[in-house]
N, C-alpha and C positions, 0 to 999 in steps of 0.2 A: 226515449223512443223504445218501443218494444223490440226485443231481439229478433223476432221473426221479420218484422218490417225492415230492420237494419240489414239483415242478411239478404233480403230480397233486393234492396236498393244497391247493396254492394255487388251482388250478382249481375245487376244491370249496368255496372260500371261507375256507380256513384261513390264518392268518398264521403265518409262521415267524420266529423270532428266537433270540437266545441266552438262556441261563439268567440271565446277568448283567442283560440288559434286562428279562426277565420279573420277576426278583426285585428289580430296581432297586438293584443292588449298586454301591457306590462302587468306584473302581479298587483301593483298598486291600483292601476286602472280597473282591473277585474274586480278587486275588492270593493272599490267605490261603486261600481255598477251593481254588485251583489247587495251592498248596503242600501243603495237607493231602492232596489226592488223589494227588499225586506221592509223598508219604511213605507213604501207605497202600499204594500199588502197590509201593513199595520194600520194605515189610515183607513183603508176600506173596512177592515175587521172592526176597528174601534168605532167608526161611524155607524156600522150596523148594530154593534153591541149597545150603543147608546141610543138607538132608535131614530137616527137622523137620516133624512133624505139628503141627496146631493145639494138640493136647493137650500135646505135648512143650514147645512154646513157652509155653503157659499155665503148665506146671509150673515152668519157668525163672523166670517172672515172679511165681509164687505167685498166680496168677489162675485163671480158668476158660476152658475151650475156647470157650464161648459169647461171652466177652468178646473173645477173639482173632477170632472170626468177625465180631463187630461192628466191630472195628478194620479188618479186611480188607474189609468191606462199605462202609466210609466212613460209618458211622453218625454223625450229627451230635452225639450225646451223648458221643462219645469225644473226650477232650481231646488237644491237641497234645502235651502232656507224656506221656500214655499211649502215643501213637503212637511217640514217640521212644524211650521205654523198651522197647517191643516191638521196634523196629528194632535197637537195640543188643543186646537179649537174643537175637536170632537169631544173633549172632556177628559182625554187621557192625561196622565200625569207622569211623574218621574219613574214610578214603579213600572208602569207599562213600557216606558222607554228602556228601562233596564232589561226587561224581558226581551225586547227586540234585539238589544245588543248581546244578550246571552245566546240568542238564536244564532247570531252572527259568529260568535265564538265557537259554538258547536259545529257550525259548517266548516270553519277553518281548521278544526282539529282533525 
């Protein structure tokens, strides 16, 4: 959030904080949420990089376009397993997965 907007909200009596604070997530829970969001973003980027539509990715996974949309939207009902299956179905490999995990390490540092 921009600093000017934050100041304006605080002046109006609003409190600002993080999603972790609001949801009272443990460190491990927060890390899992961050990892899922990174992977969701990686699915979207990889799908686009490989020139696939959501429908084409769904066909590769024997799933539906709406399920791919839920994956890419970070829907909480989507399992980590399904996110990973979608990631690999885009044509991404272990090297791309290593890059996602290295992004996670950079965020934690």
